[in-house]
C-alpha positions as CSV (number, residue, x, y, z in Angstrom):
1,M,-10.0,5.5,-22.1
2,I,-11.9,5.3,-18.8
3,V,-15.7,5.4,-18.7
4,I,-16.9,6.5,-15.3
5,L,-20.5,5.7,-14.5
6,H,-22.9,7.5,-12.1
7,P,-22.2,6.7,-8.4
8,N,-23.9,3.6,-7.0
9,I,-25.1,2.4,-10.4
10,D,-27.3,-0.7,-10.3
11,E,-25.8,-3.2,-12.7
12,N,-29.2,-4.8,-13.1
13,S,-30.7,-1.6,-14.4
14,A,-31.6,-1.1,-18.1
15,S,-29.3,1.9,-18.4
16,F,-26.3,0.0,-17.2
17,K,-27.0,-3.0,-19.5
18,K,-27.4,-0.7,-22.5
19,T,-24.2,1.1,-21.8
20,W,-22.3,-2.2,-21.1
21,N,-23.6,-3.9,-24.3
22,Y,-22.7,-0.9,-26.4
23,L,-19.1,-0.7,-25.1
24,N,-18.6,-4.5,-25.4
25,N,-19.6,-4.3,-29.1
26,L,-17.1,-1.7,-30.1
27,K,-14.7,-2.9,-32.7
28,N,-11.1,-3.6,-31.8
29,I,-11.9,-2.6,-28.2
30,R,-11.5,-4.7,-25.0
31,T,-13.5,-3.8,-21.9
32,Q,-12.6,-4.3,-18.2
33,K,-14.8,-3.3,-15.3
34,H,-13.5,-2.1,-12.0
35,I,-15.4,-1.2,-8.8
36,V,-14.0,1.7,-6.8
37,E,-15.2,1.7,-3.2
38,G,-15.2,5.3,-1.9
39,Q,-15.8,6.4,1.6
40,F,-19.4,7.4,0.9
41,Q,-20.2,5.8,-2.5
42,K,-19.3,3.1,-4.9
43,L,-18.1,3.9,-8.4
44,T,-18.0,1.7,-11.5
45,E,-15.3,2.4,-14.0
46,I,-15.1,0.7,-17.3
47,Y,-11.6,0.6,-19.0
48,L,-11.4,0.5,-22.8
49,F,-8.3,-1.0,-24.3
50,G,-7.3,-1.0,-28.0
51,D,-7.9,1.6,-30.7
52,T,-9.4,4.2,-28.3
53,A,-8.1,7.1,-30.3
54,A,-10.8,6.5,-32.9
55,L,-13.6,6.6,-30.3
56,N,-15.8,9.6,-30.1
57,K,-15.7,10.8,-26.5
58,E,-18.9,12.8,-26.7
59,E,-20.9,9.8,-28.0
60,I,-19.8,7.6,-25.1
61,E,-20.6,10.4,-22.6
62,A,-24.1,10.5,-24.0
63,L,-24.7,6.9,-23.1
64,P,-27.2,6.3,-20.2
65,S,-25.5,5.9,-16.8
66,V,-22.3,7.5,-18.0
67,E,-21.1,10.4,-15.8
68,R,-17.9,11.3,-17.7
69,V,-15.1,9.9,-19.9
70,V,-11.4,10.3,-19.2
71,R,-8.8,9.9,-21.9
72,V,-5.7,8.1,-20.6
73,S,-2.7,10.5,-20.5
74,Q,-0.2,8.2,-18.7
75,E,0.9,4.6,-19.1
76,Y,-0.5,3.8,-15.6
77,R,-3.9,3.3,-17.1
78,I,-5.8,2.2,-14.0
79,L,-3.9,3.7,-11.2
80,G,-2.8,7.0,-12.9
81,R,-4.5,10.3,-12.4
82,H,-4.9,11.2,-16.1
83,K,-5.4,14.9,-15.3
84,D,-8.7,14.2,-13.6
85,S,-8.9,15.5,-10.1
86,K,-12.4,14.1,-9.5
87,R,-11.4,10.4,-9.5
88,L,-11.3,8.8,-6.1
89,T,-8.1,7.9,-4.4
90,G,-7.7,5.1,-1.9
91,F,-10.0,2.5,-0.4
92,E,-11.4,1.2,2.8
93,Y,-10.5,-2.2,4.3
94,N,-11.7,-3.8,7.5
95,G,-12.9,-0.5,8.9
96,V,-9.7,1.4,8.1
97,R,-9.5,4.1,5.4
98,F,-6.4,4.4,3.1
99,D,-6.0,7.4,0.8
100,Q,-3.7,10.2,-0.2
101,D,-4.9,12.4,2.6
102,N,-4.5,10.3,5.8
103,L,-1.7,8.5,7.6
104,H,-1.3,5.1,9.3
105,V,1.6,3.6,11.1
106,F,2.3,-0.2,10.8
107,A,4.8,-0.9,13.5
108,G,5.7,-4.5,14.2
109,L,7.9,-7.5,13.8
110,C,9.9,-7.7,10.5
111,A,9.8,-11.5,11.1
112,V,7.6,-13.4,13.6
113,D,10.0,-15.4,15.9
114,T,8.0,-16.4,19.0
115,K,4.4,-16.2,20.1
116,E,5.5,-14.3,23.2
117,H,7.2,-11.6,21.2
118,V,4.1,-11.3,19.0
119,E,1.9,-10.8,22.0
120,Q,4.2,-8.3,23.6
121,M,4.2,-6.3,20.4
122,M,0.5,-6.3,19.9
123,K,-0.1,-5.4,23.6
124,A,2.2,-2.4,23.2
125,L,0.3,-1.4,20.1
126,K,-3.1,-1.5,21.9
127,E,-1.7,0.5,24.7
128,N,-0.8,3.2,22.2
129,D,-4.1,3.1,20.4
130,Q,-2.8,1.5,17.2
131,V,-4.9,-0.9,15.1
132,C,-2.4,-1.8,12.3
133,T,0.9,-3.8,12.4
134,R,3.4,-5.6,10.4
135,M,4.2,-9.3,11.0
136,G,6.5,-11.3,8.7
137,A,5.6,-15.0,8.4
138,Y,7.3,-15.7,5.0
139,K,10.8,-14.1,4.7
140,P,12.9,-14.0,1.5
141,R,16.6,-14.1,2.5
142,T,19.8,-13.6,0.5
143,N,21.5,-16.4,2.4
144,P,19.7,-19.7,1.9
145,Y,20.8,-20.8,5.4
146,S,19.2,-17.8,7.1
147,F,15.9,-17.9,8.9
148,Q,13.1,-18.0,6.3
149,G,10.2,-17.3,8.6
150,H,7.8,-19.8,10.3
151,G,5.4,-19.6,7.4
152,K,1.8,-20.9,7.8
153,D,2.7,-22.5,11.2
154,C,2.6,-19.1,12.9
155,L,-0.4,-17.7,11.2
156,P,-3.1,-19.1,13.6
157,Y,-1.6,-17.6,16.8
158,V,-0.7,-14.3,15.0
159,F,-4.3,-13.9,13.9
160,E,-5.7,-14.9,17.2
161,L,-3.5,-12.4,19.1
162,A,-4.4,-9.7,16.6
163,G,-8.1,-10.3,17.4
164,K,-7.3,-10.3,21.2
165,Y,-5.6,-6.9,21.0
166,G,-7.9,-5.2,18.5
167,I,-5.5,-5.2,15.5
168,K,-7.5,-4.7,12.4
169,I,-4.9,-5.1,9.7
170,I,-1.6,-7.0,9.5
171,A,0.9,-6.2,6.6
172,M,2.4,-9.6,5.7
173,E,4.7,-10.3,2.8
174,I,3.9,-13.3,0.6
175,L,6.3,-15.0,-1.7
176,H,4.2,-17.5,-3.6
177,E,0.7,-17.9,-4.9
178,N,0.2,-20.7,-2.4
179,H,0.6,-18.3,0.5
180,I,-2.7,-16.6,-0.5
181,Q,-4.7,-19.7,0.3
182,E,-2.6,-20.5,3.4
183,I,-3.6,-17.1,4.8
184,I,-7.2,-17.5,3.8
185,D,-7.3,-20.9,5.5
186,A,-5.7,-19.6,8.7
187,L,-8.1,-16.6,8.9
188,E,-11.1,-18.9,8.5
189,E,-9.7,-21.4,11.0
190,T,-9.4,-18.6,13.6
191,G,-12.8,-17.0,12.9
192,N,-11.5,-14.0,10.8
193,P,-10.4,-12.0,13.8
194,T,-8.3,-9.5,11.8
195,G,-7.5,-8.4,8.2
196,V,-4.4,-8.9,6.1
197,M,-2.6,-6.6,3.7
198,F,-0.5,-8.6,1.2
199,Q,3.0,-7.2,0.9
200,V,5.1,-7.6,-2.2
201,G,8.7,-7.3,-1.3
202,T,11.3,-5.5,-3.3
203,R,12.7,-8.7,-4.7
204,N,9.3,-9.7,-6.1
205,T,8.4,-6.3,-7.7
206,Q,9.0,-7.8,-11.1
207,N,7.8,-11.3,-10.4
208,F,4.9,-10.8,-12.8
209,E,3.2,-14.1,-12.3
210,L,3.0,-13.5,-8.6
211,L,1.7,-10.0,-9.2
212,K,-1.0,-11.4,-11.5
213,A,-2.0,-14.0,-8.9
214,I,-2.3,-11.4,-6.2
215,G,-4.2,-9.0,-8.5
216,R,-6.7,-11.7,-9.4
217,Q,-8.0,-11.7,-5.8
218,S,-9.9,-8.6,-4.5
219,Q,-10.3,-9.7,-0.9
220,F,-7.0,-8.3,0.4
221,P,-5.3,-5.0,-0.4
222,V,-1.7,-4.9,-1.5
223,L,1.4,-3.0,-0.3
224,L,3.9,-3.0,-3.2
225,K,7.5,-2.1,-2.4
226,R,9.6,-0.3,-5.0
227,G,12.2,-2.6,-6.6
228,F,15.6,-1.7,-5.2
229,G,17.5,-1.9,-8.5
230,I,14.9,-0.6,-11.1
231,T,13.5,2.7,-12.1
232,L,10.4,4.3,-10.4
233,N,8.5,3.9,-13.7
234,E,9.2,0.2,-13.7
235,S,8.0,-0.2,-10.2
236,L,4.8,1.9,-10.9
237,N,4.1,-0.4,-13.8
238,A,4.4,-3.4,-11.4
239,A,1.6,-1.8,-9.4
240,E,-0.3,-1.5,-12.6
241,Y,0.0,-5.3,-13.1
242,L,-2.0,-5.8,-9.9
243,A,-4.7,-3.3,-10.9
244,S,-4.9,-4.7,-14.5
245,E,-5.9,-8.1,-13.0
246,G,-8.7,-6.5,-11.0
247,N,-7.3,-5.4,-7.6
248,A,-6.7,-1.6,-7.6
249,K,-6.5,-1.5,-3.7
250,V,-2.8,-0.9,-3.9
251,I,-0.4,1.2,-1.7
252,F,3.0,2.0,-3.1
253,C,6.0,1.7,-0.7
254,L,9.3,3.5,-0.9
255,R,12.0,1.5,0.9
256,G,15.3,3.0,-0.2
257,M,17.5,2.2,-3.3
258,K,20.4,-0.2,-3.3
259,T,23.4,1.9,-4.4
260,S,27.1,2.3,-3.5
261,F,26.2,5.9,-2.5
262,S,23.9,4.9,0.3
263,E,26.5,4.6,3.1
264,P,26.4,5.0,6.0
265,H,22.7,3.9,5.6
266,R,21.7,0.5,4.3
267,N,19.9,2.0,1.3
268,M,19.6,5.4,-0.3
269,V,16.6,7.1,1.3
270,D,14.2,8.0,-1.6
271,F,11.3,9.6,0.3
272,S,11.5,12.8,-1.7
273,L,9.5,10.9,-4.3
274,V,6.4,10.7,-2.2
275,P,4.7,13.8,-3.8
276,A,5.8,12.8,-7.3
277,I,4.0,9.4,-6.9
278,K,0.9,11.1,-5.5
279,R,1.0,13.4,-8.5
280,L,1.3,10.6,-11.1
281,T,-1.0,8.1,-9.5
282,R,-4.0,7.8,-7.2
283,M,-2.2,5.3,-4.8
284,P,-1.5,6.1,-1.2
285,V,2.2,6.2,-0.6
286,C,4.0,4.3,2.2
287,I,7.6,4.8,3.5
288,D,9.8,2.1,5.1
289,P,12.5,3.9,7.1
290,S,13.7,0.7,8.8
291,H,15.0,-0.9,5.6
292,S,16.1,2.4,4.2
293,V,18.3,3.3,7.2
294,G,19.1,-0.2,8.5
295,S,20.6,0.8,11.9
296,R,19.9,2.4,15.2
297,E,22.4,5.2,14.9
298,A,21.6,8.6,16.2
299,S,22.7,12.1,15.2
300,P,24.2,14.6,17.7
301,D,20.7,16.0,18.4
302,G,19.9,12.6,20.1
303,I,17.3,11.7,17.4
304,L,17.7,8.3,15.7
305,D,18.3,8.3,12.0
306,I,15.1,6.2,11.6
307,F,13.1,8.9,13.3
308,H,14.7,11.5,11.0
309,A,14.1,9.5,7.8
310,T,10.5,8.9,8.9
311,A,10.0,12.7,9.3
312,Q,11.4,13.2,5.8
313,G,8.7,11.1,4.3
314,I,5.9,12.4,6.5
315,I,6.8,16.1,5.9
316,V,6.2,15.6,2.2
317,G,2.9,13.7,2.6
318,A,3.5,10.0,3.2
319,N,0.2,8.1,4.0
320,M,1.7,5.1,5.7
321,V,4.8,4.1,7.7
322,L,6.1,0.6,7.8
323,V,8.5,0.3,10.7
324,D,10.3,-2.5,12.5
325,F,9.9,-2.9,16.3
326,H,10.9,-5.8,18.5
327,P,10.5,-6.5,22.2
328,D,14.2,-7.7,22.3
329,P,16.1,-6.7,19.2
330,I,19.2,-8.7,20.2
331,K,17.2,-11.9,19.9
332,A,15.4,-10.9,16.7
333,L,16.0,-13.5,13.9
334,V,15.7,-10.9,11.1
335,D,17.0,-7.3,11.0
336,G,17.5,-6.9,14.7
337,P,20.1,-4.1,14.4
338,Q,17.5,-1.8,12.9
339,A,14.5,-2.6,15.1
340,L,13.2,0.0,17.5
341,Q,12.4,-1.0,21.0
342,L,9.0,-1.2,22.5
343,K,9.9,1.5,25.0
344,E,10.5,3.8,22.0
345,L,7.0,3.2,20.5
346,S,5.2,6.1,22.2
347,R,8.0,8.5,21.4
348,F,8.1,7.4,17.8
349,L,4.3,7.9,17.5
350,E,4.6,11.4,19.1
351,D,7.4,12.3,16.7
352,V,5.2,11.1,13.8
353,K,2.3,13.2,15.1
354,I,4.5,16.4,15.3
355,T,5.7,15.9,11.8
356,R,2.3,15.2,10.4
357,E,0.9,18.4,12.0
358,A,3.7,20.3,10.3
359,Y,2.8,18.7,6.9
360,E,-0.9,19.6,7.4
361,K,0.1,23.2,8.1
362,R,2.2,23.3,4.9
363,R,-0.8,21.8,3.0
364,N,-3.2,24.4,4.4
365,L,-0.8,27.2,3.6
366,A,-0.6,26.0,0.0
367,K,-4.4,25.9,-0.3
368,E,-4.7,29.5,1.0
369,S,-2.0,30.8,-1.3
370,K,-2.0,31.5,-5.0
371,P,-0.2,28.8,-7.0
372,I,3.4,29.5,-7.7
373,K,4.2,29.5,-11.4
């Protein structure tokens, strides 16, 4: 059960304290408080766990400071929609809004290799009016002898260059709880010139202790990739691990499924699930066409498969695109064959714009039409 309080409630007020004390004294019930930062207001939600079926919904709604009560209808207790269209979706971080209605592109290096390449990438982003990027410092690799990333050594110059070129958010995968503090230290050392979005890679989707550690901090939002060999339900529950620890600023990312039926692509593109995830949860949904397609092959129409896959996700409402670019893909130390070139950035962004406009026309048409039963 979710108890939603009136917007911008003062936790020092008598009405809040009375409600909080009442809920905390319910038998066989555990309470957990979450703050939801909306675009124009702050909401306080109190989650009740335990024998909630025995609770009287009307009695709780009559408590001071309570706006409404929502009974949980799905196992995604915090991130689920629960048949309540009034609950807020998304969050704001470092001046950038993320929700189920907008779209952001995170183009950048899958793995940081040289300072020069980082600067070339960020300069190109600035020239194309982009404020978000991806930069891999810690890289999990199947082969233990492959390049594992520069780790904390590259963080200072990555963050400094981000500040220089106006990059507000860097999506960066972390593999261990220690990486959280390394990133915090590097940001403080450089004067906090940018923001970081923690990325949980597909291999760590069910690393529950890492998920708990990331969830316990609320400073950084999280991009959680779908596990490549598990069901969608299992991956959505992984996102719930983050939220259950206190951090509900989560974006869910589709990155293709590992299967023998994916050829000639690297993974089976699963972007048709974007609307299903938006229906089941309140999370913004990201697509990763680079790791889904895994190559720079083009169809006879002259359009790269990565462009086509991106369009497939955007046309059904994706809210974020995570895509690999590199100034010199041949020299890239990770995933060079799938990286787009800097000279293709403006065309890629124009293609994204065209597809997004088509999606918005489809959405407006649906709003104007009677529901199809």
